[in-house]
DRENPA-220732 format. One line per field, with one value per residue (C-alpha): residue number from 1; residue in three letters; x, y, z. Coordinates in steps of 0.2 Angstrom, whole numbers, plus 2048, in hexadecimal, padded with zeros to 3 digits. Layout:
# residues N
resi <- (NUM ...)
resn <- (ALA ...)
px <- (X ...)
py <- (Y ...)
pz <- (Z ...)
//
This chain:
# residues 502
resi <- (1 2 3 4 5 6 7 8 9 10 11 12 13 14 15 16 17 18 19 20 21 22 23 24 25 26 27 28 29 30 31 32 33 34 35 36 37 38 39 40 41 42 43 44 45 46 47 48 49 50 51 52 53 54 55 56 57 58 59 60 61 62 63 64 65 66 67 68 69 70 71 72 73 74 75 76 77 78 79 80 81 82 83 84 85 86 87 88 89 90 91 92 93 94 95 96 97 98 99 100 101 102 103 104 105 106 107 108 109 110 111 112 113 114 115 116 117 118 119 120 121 122 123 124 125 126 127 128 129 130 131 132 133 134 135 136 137 138 139 140 141 142 143 144 145 146 147 148 149 150 151 152 153 154 155 156 157 158 159 160 161 162 163 164 165 166 167 168 169 170 171 172 173 174 175 176 177 178 179 180 181 182 183 184 185 186 187 188 189 190 191 192 193 194 195 196 197 198 199 200 201 202 203 204 205 206 207 208 209 210 211 212 213 214 215 216 217 218 219 220 221 222 223 224 225 226 227 228 229 230 231 232 233 234 235 236 237 238 239 240 241 242 243 244 245 246 247 248 249 250 251 252 253 254 255 256 257 258 259 260 261 262 263 264 265 266 267 268 269 270 271 272 273 274 275 276 277 278 279 280 281 282 283 284 285 286 287 288 289 290 291 292 293 294 295 296 297 298 299 300 301 302 303 304 305 306 307 308 309 310 311 312 313 314 315 316 317 318 319 320 321 322 323 324 325 326 327 328 329 330 331 332 333 334 335 336 337 338 339 340 341 342 343 344 345 346 347 348 349 350 351 352 353 354 355 356 357 358 359 360 361 362 363 364 365 366 367 368 369 370 371 372 373 374 375 376 377 378 379 380 381 382 383 384 385 386 387 388 389 390 391 392 393 394 395 396 397 398 399 400 401 402 403 404 405 406 407 408 409 410 411 412 413 414 415 416 417 418 419 420 421 422 423 424 425 426 427 428 429 430 431 432 433 434 435 436 437 438 439 440 441 442 443 444 445 446 447 448 449 450 451 452 453 454 455 456 457 458 459 460 461 462 463 464 465 466 467 468 469 470 471 472 473 474 475 476 477 478 479 480 481 482 483 484 485 486 487 488 489 490 491 492 493 494 495 496 497 498 499 500 501 502)
resn <- (UNK UNK UNK UNK UNK UNK UNK UNK UNK UNK UNK UNK UNK UNK UNK UNK UNK UNK UNK UNK UNK UNK UNK UNK UNK UNK UNK UNK UNK UNK UNK UNK UNK UNK UNK UNK UNK UNK UNK UNK UNK UNK UNK UNK UNK UNK UNK UNK UNK UNK UNK UNK UNK UNK UNK UNK UNK UNK UNK UNK UNK UNK UNK UNK UNK UNK UNK UNK UNK UNK UNK UNK UNK UNK UNK UNK UNK UNK UNK UNK UNK UNK UNK UNK UNK UNK UNK UNK UNK UNK UNK UNK UNK UNK UNK UNK UNK UNK UNK UNK UNK UNK UNK UNK UNK UNK UNK UNK UNK UNK UNK UNK UNK UNK UNK UNK UNK UNK UNK UNK UNK UNK UNK UNK UNK UNK UNK UNK UNK UNK UNK UNK UNK UNK UNK UNK UNK UNK UNK UNK UNK UNK UNK UNK UNK UNK UNK UNK UNK UNK UNK UNK UNK UNK UNK UNK UNK UNK UNK UNK UNK UNK UNK UNK UNK UNK UNK UNK UNK UNK UNK UNK UNK UNK UNK UNK UNK UNK UNK UNK UNK UNK UNK UNK UNK UNK UNK UNK UNK UNK UNK UNK UNK UNK UNK UNK UNK UNK UNK UNK UNK UNK UNK UNK UNK UNK UNK UNK UNK UNK UNK UNK UNK UNK UNK UNK UNK UNK UNK UNK UNK UNK UNK UNK UNK UNK UNK UNK UNK UNK UNK UNK UNK UNK UNK UNK UNK UNK UNK UNK UNK UNK UNK UNK UNK UNK UNK UNK UNK UNK UNK UNK UNK UNK UNK UNK UNK UNK UNK UNK UNK UNK UNK UNK UNK UNK UNK UNK UNK UNK UNK UNK UNK UNK UNK UNK UNK UNK UNK UNK UNK UNK UNK UNK UNK UNK UNK UNK UNK UNK UNK UNK UNK UNK UNK UNK UNK UNK UNK UNK UNK UNK UNK UNK UNK UNK UNK UNK UNK UNK UNK UNK UNK UNK UNK UNK UNK UNK UNK UNK UNK UNK UNK UNK UNK UNK UNK UNK UNK UNK UNK UNK UNK UNK UNK UNK UNK UNK UNK UNK UNK UNK UNK UNK UNK UNK UNK UNK UNK UNK UNK UNK UNK UNK UNK UNK UNK UNK UNK UNK UNK UNK UNK UNK UNK UNK UNK UNK UNK UNK UNK UNK UNK UNK UNK UNK UNK UNK UNK UNK UNK UNK UNK UNK UNK UNK UNK UNK UNK UNK UNK UNK UNK UNK UNK UNK UNK UNK UNK UNK UNK UNK UNK UNK UNK UNK UNK UNK UNK UNK UNK UNK UNK UNK UNK UNK UNK UNK UNK UNK UNK UNK UNK UNK UNK UNK UNK UNK UNK UNK UNK UNK UNK UNK UNK UNK UNK UNK UNK UNK UNK UNK UNK UNK UNK UNK UNK UNK UNK UNK UNK UNK UNK UNK UNK UNK UNK UNK UNK UNK UNK UNK UNK UNK UNK UNK UNK UNK UNK UNK UNK UNK UNK UNK UNK UNK UNK UNK UNK UNK UNK UNK UNK UNK UNK UNK UNK UNK UNK UNK UNK UNK UNK UNK UNK UNK UNK UNK UNK UNK UNK UNK)
px <- (AB6 AB6 AAE AB5 AB3 AA3 A9C A9D A94 A86 A84 A83 A77 A6C A6C A68 A5A A52 A55 A4F A3F A3C A35 A43 A3C A45 A3E A46 A44 A34 A2C A2D A31 A41 A43 A37 A3E A34 A2F A26 A1E A17 A12 A09 A04 A0C A19 A29 A24 A13 A1C A2B A27 A18 A17 A1A A0D A00 A04 A06 A03 9F1 9E8 9E7 9FA 9FF A00 A0A A16 A19 A1B A28 A31 A32 A37 A46 A4B A4A A52 A5C A55 A52 A42 A3D A4C A57 A4B A41 A2E A1E A11 A02 A04 9F7 9F7 9F0 9E0 9DD 9E1 9EB 9F7 A04 A17 A28 A32 A43 A48 A5A A5E A6C A72 A78 A7B A74 A64 A5E A57 A4F A50 A41 A43 A31 A2B A19 A14 A03 A09 A13 A04 9F9 A06 A07 9F4 9F4 A02 9F8 9E9 9F2 9FA 9EA 9E3 9F2 9F1 9DE 9E0 9DF 9EB 9FE A03 A16 A22 A34 A42 A49 A54 A44 A4A A3A A36 A24 A19 A07 A00 9F6 A06 A10 A03 A01 A14 A16 A23 A1F A30 A39 A3E A50 A5B A5C A4D A43 A32 A3B A40 A2E A2A A2A A3B A33 A2B A3A A41 A30 A30 A41 A42 A30 A26 A33 A39 A28 A23 A32 A30 A1D A18 A0F A0E A01 9FF 9FF A0E A11 A18 A1F A19 A29 A23 A1A A23 A11 A10 A03 9FB 9F9 9F4 A00 A00 A11 A13 A20 A1F A25 A29 A19 A23 A31 A29 A39 A38 A3B A35 A28 A17 A0E 9FD 9FC 9EC 9EB 9E2 9E5 9D2 9CD 9DA 9D2 9C1 9C6 9CF 9BF 9B5 9C0 9BF 9AD 9AC 9B7 9AC 99C 9A3 9A8 997 98F 99B 996 984 986 98E 981 973 97C 97D 96B 966 96F 966 956 959 95D 94E 943 94C 948 936 934 93E 943 934 928 92F 92A 919 916 91B 90F 901 903 907 8F8 8ED 8F5 8F3 8E0 8DF 8E8 8DD 8CE 8D4 8D7 8EA 8F3 904 904 8FB 909 917 90E 90C 91F 923 917 91F 930 92B 923 933 93E 933 933 946 947 93C 946 956 94F 94A 95B 963 957 95B 96D 96B 95F 965 96E 980 984 997 9A1 9B0 9AD 9B8 9B8 9BF 9B1 9A4 9AC 9AB 998 995 99E 994 984 98A 98E 97D 97E 98F 98E 990 99D 9B0 9B4 9C6 9C5 9D5 9D2 9E0 9E3 9D4 9D3 9C7 9BF 9B3 9A2 990 992 981 984 996 990 985 994 99E 98E 98B 99E 9A0 990 994 9A5 99C 98F 99B 9A7 999 99F 9B0 9B4 9BE 9B9 9C6 9C1 9CE 9CB 9D9 9DD 9EB 9EE 9F2 9F4 9E4 9DA 9D7 9D6 9CB 9CA 9C0 9C8 9C0 9C5 9B4 9AE 9B4 9AD 9B3 9BC 9B6 9A5 9AB 9A4 992 993 990 980 96F 968 978 97E 98B 984 973 967 966 979 97A 96B 969 961 971 96E 97B 98B 981 97D 98F 994 986 98C 99E 99C 992 9A1 9AD 9B4 9B4 9B2 9BA 9BA 9C7 9C6 9CC 9BE 9BE 9CB 9C2 9BF 9C4 9B8 9BF 9BA 9C3 9BF 9C7 9D5)
py <- (C86 C75 C6F C64 C5F C5E C6E C68 C58 C62 C6D C5E C55 C64 C65 C53 C55 C64 C5D C4B C46 C39 C3E C3E C3E C3C C37 C34 C25 C2D C2C C3F C47 C51 C53 C56 C5A C63 C53 C4E C5F C5C C4A C4C C5E C63 C70 C6D C78 C6E C5D C60 C5A C50 C3D C34 C27 C35 C3F C34 C22 C1C C17 C05 C04 C10 C03 BF7 C05 C0A BF8 BF5 C05 C00 BEE BF4 C00 BF1 BE3 BEC BDF BE7 BDF BED BF9 BFB BF2 BF9 BF5 BFB C02 C0E C20 C2E C3F C4F C4D C3B C33 C23 C1F C11 C15 C0D C11 C0D C10 C13 C14 C20 C21 C32 C3B C2C C2C C22 C2B C24 C2B C26 C27 C26 C25 C28 C19 C20 C25 C15 C0B C14 C11 BFF BFD C06 BFB BEC BF1 BF5 BE4 BDC BE5 BE1 BCF BCF BD7 BCD BD9 BD8 BE5 BE8 BF4 BF7 C03 C11 C05 BFB BEC BE3 BE4 BDC BD3 BCE BBC BC0 BC7 BB8 BAD BB8 BB7 BA5 BAA B9F BA0 BAE BBD BBD BCC BDA BD3 BE0 BE0 BE1 BCF BCA BD5 BCE BD1 BDB BE7 BEA BF9 C00 BFE C04 C12 C19 C13 C14 C25 C2C C26 C2E C3E C40 C35 C27 C1E C12 C07 BF6 BE9 BD7 BCC BBB BAC BA5 B93 B92 BA0 BA6 BB8 BC1 BD1 BDE BF0 BF8 C07 C0C C1B C22 C20 C2E C30 C38 C43 C49 C46 C3D C2F C1F C12 C0D C04 BFB BF4 BE8 BE0 BD1 BD6 BC6 BC1 BD3 BD3 BC2 BC9 BD9 BCE BC4 BD4 BDB BCA BCA BDC BD9 BCA BD4 BE2 BD5 BCE BDF BE3 BD3 BD6 BE7 BE1 BD3 BE1 BEB BDB BD7 BE9 BE8 BD8 BE0 BEE BE1 BD7 BE7 BEA BD8 BD9 BE9 BE4 BD1 BCA BD6 BD3 BC0 BC5 BD2 BC5 BB8 BC5 BCC BBC BB4 BC2 BBF BAC BAF BB9 BAC B9F BAA BAC B9A B9C B8D B92 BA3 B9B B8F B9C BA7 B98 B95 BA6 BA5 B95 B9C BAC BA1 B96 BA6 BAD B9C B9C BAE BA9 B99 BA4 BB0 BA2 B9A BAB BAE B9C B9F BAF BA8 B96 B94 B8F B7D B7C B6C B66 B67 B5E B69 B5B B50 B5E B62 B4F B4F B5E B57 B47 B52 B5B B4C B49 B5B B58 B47 B4E B5A B58 B60 B5E B60 B65 B63 B68 B64 B6B B6E B69 B79 B7D B82 B7E B6F B72 B84 B81 B74 B81 B8D B7F B7A B8C B8F B7E B7F B91 B8B B7D B89 B96 B89 B81 B8A B83 B72 B6D B75 B76 B79 B7A B7A B7E B85 B8D B93 BA5 BAA BA5 BA3 B95 B9C B91 B95 B8E B93 B8F B92 B99 BA9 BB4 BC5 BD7 BD9 BEC BE5 BD7 BDF BDD BCA BC7 BD2 BCB BCA BD2 BC9 BCD BC2 BC1 BB3 BAE BAA BA2 B9D BA3 BB1 BB8 BB1 BA4 BAF BBA BAA BA5 BB6 BB6 BA4 BA8 BB8 BAF BA3 BB2 BB2 BBC BBA BC0 BBE BC1 BBE BC1 BC3 BB3 BAA BA5 BAB BA7 BA8 BA6 BA6 BA6 B9C B9E B91)
pz <- (D17 D20 D30 D3D D4F D59 D52 D40 D45 D4D D3E D33 D3E D3E D2B D29 D35 D2C D1B D1D D14 D21 D32 D3F D51 D61 D72 D83 D8E D95 D84 D82 D71 D71 D5E D50 D3F D31 D28 D38 D38 D26 D2A D3A D39 D4A D4B D54 D62 D64 D64 D6F D81 D7C D7F D6E D71 D74 D65 D56 D5C D59 D69 D65 D65 D73 D81 D77 D72 D84 D8A D7C D81 D94 D8F D85 D93 DA0 D95 D87 D7C D6B D65 D5A D5C D4E D43 D34 D38 D30 D3C D3C D42 D45 D3E D47 D3E D45 D34 D37 D29 D26 D29 D2A D3A D41 D54 D58 D6B D71 D83 D88 D99 DA2 D99 D8A D7A D6B D59 D4E D3B D34 D22 D1C D12 D0C CFB CF9 CFE CF2 CE4 CE9 CE8 CD7 CD1 CD7 CCE CBF CC0 CC2 CB3 CA8 CAC CA9 C98 C88 C80 C81 C8E C91 C99 C94 C9A C8F C86 C81 C8C C91 CA4 CA4 C98 C9E C9C C8C C85 C89 C81 C72 C6E C74 C82 C91 C9A CA3 C99 C95 C9A C8C C83 C79 C71 C60 C63 C61 C52 C40 C38 C2A C37 C43 C3A C3B C4D C51 C44 C46 C54 C63 C5D C5B C6C C73 C6B C6B C7A C70 C60 C59 C4A C42 C41 C42 C50 C50 C5B C63 C62 C51 C48 C43 C3E C48 C42 C51 C55 C61 C6C C73 C7F C8A C9D CA8 CBA CC2 CCD CC1 CB0 CAB C9E CA6 C99 C8C C8E C80 C7D C6F C68 C5D C4D C43 C43 C3F C31 C2B C2B C22 C15 C13 C12 C04 BFB BFD BF7 BE8 BE4 BE6 BDB BCE BCE BCD BBE BB6 BB9 BB2 BA3 BA1 BA2 B95 B8A B8D B8A B79 B76 B7A B6E B61 B65 B63 B52 B4D B52 B48 B39 B38 B3F B37 B25 B25 B2D B1F B12 B19 B1A B09 B00 B09 B01 AF0 AF2 AF6 AE6 ADC AE2 ADE ACC ACB AC7 AD0 ACA AD3 AE2 AE3 AE2 AEF AFA AF9 AFE B0D B13 B11 B1B B29 B29 B2B B39 B42 B40 B47 B56 B59 B59 B65 B71 B70 B74 B83 B89 B89 B93 BA0 BA3 BB3 BB1 BB6 BB7 BB6 BAD B9B B8E B7F B74 B78 B74 B63 B5F B63 B58 B4A B4B B4B B3C B31 B29 B22 B1C B13 B02 B06 B08 B19 B21 B34 B3D B50 B5B B6E B77 B8A B98 B9F BAD BA6 BA1 B95 B8C B89 B83 B77 B70 B6E B64 B5A B54 B50 B47 B3D B38 B32 B28 B21 B1B B13 B08 AF9 AFA AF1 B00 B11 B1F B31 B3F B51 B5D B6E B78 B89 B8D B9F BA8 B98 B8B B7A B6E B5B B4D B3C B2B B18 B14 B0D B1B B1E B1E B2F B2F B34 B3F B4F B48 B47 B5A B5A B58 B46 B3F B30 B23 B16 B0D B12 B00 B01 B12 B1D B2E B39 B42 B53 B54 B58 B64 B6D B6D B75 B82 B88 B88 B91 B9F BA0 BA3 B92 B82 B6F B60 B4D B3F B2C B1B B0E B03 B0D B1D B2E B40 B4F B60 B72 B83 B93 BA4 BA6)
//
């Protein structure tokens, strides 16, 4: 069915009047209301029956503006000059409750039957003004924020980035059309943003996590924590775009990195100290054993042979007295050597490391010079390879080389021609230094005992010594962050080695 002619126009006009979301109010030239649609009823709380026939200025115009309204109406009727007619203007209106609110209004004049009428189309701006104020407050908050705040449409095209955000990404000029936040994200993190963050925000309403962004001027990677959430229309709940709040966590990451380094260093120091305590406890056990066995033996010899010496002297037997006196001297000498060894070991454990650049070749030369008086009547071939410069305590490292080289000289004394080789090689982050001789060697089955205090594989009547030198070597090397080892073939020689950080 179709409508035409005046009747259809009336029906259409009536439908528009009833369905309009804006207030449609008609007045005659006497300022009397002649039409009042449902939107006007809802806005002003007057029914149509109550409004018809009432003066417009008395019903909805605030008292302060009524006289001006009436003068304007009369001026138009007298001059037909449209000062406000047919123009969209914002004014204030008054509800039945007395509440004054902002509105937008347009007056259209209509001459009919010798009279003039005015159709007023009025829109309540209260909600719009509220939304405008809210948007203004949000904009002020966004601009005052030190975090990046941005909005984009459903295609992730950027619509807004606050000042802090522009500074963070180094973007000072206008945003190009079709620019997305992915353009600022580190290339290695873009798939993470596109394939995970945006879909999750779309499907669940929000996503948060860490990624990196790129400064547009310097190219610097910026570690950030981002929250991305879907923005919906407050009326229809329809998704209209995305919002993101992004915080620069570069400094936090730096502090966290330093904390992890510090924690790792602390754990390393604790582990080192724990290992040192284990070694010290082992040395303490060895010391206790030494006190109860090694030190007590020469003390018993001194005591017992002193008694024998006394009896020999009483019996006037000078030969026995001399023999007993010799045993006493030997026992006292061994006891002195044991005490000296203990003191050396204790000093190597307690001395504060004084690190500097140490030329191992120069130290080997010094030790050889010190050993020369003891080797004058022997034939010793020294084979010294290229030795590195390392970081360590020069005094303590000299003690290491002295103990190893003097041991090599001692255990080759039964050879017509002694051979001592000192060489070094680099393996990864370590220097491996070895001292090899062609001496008597030892049974490798018992090699792990050599670096313990007072542990010897040869009798004292074969080779002098108290069993402290290699324990001292191990203690010093461990304090330098290295390790020790020993290999040998009985009757063919031994190799003692240690490592130091490169």
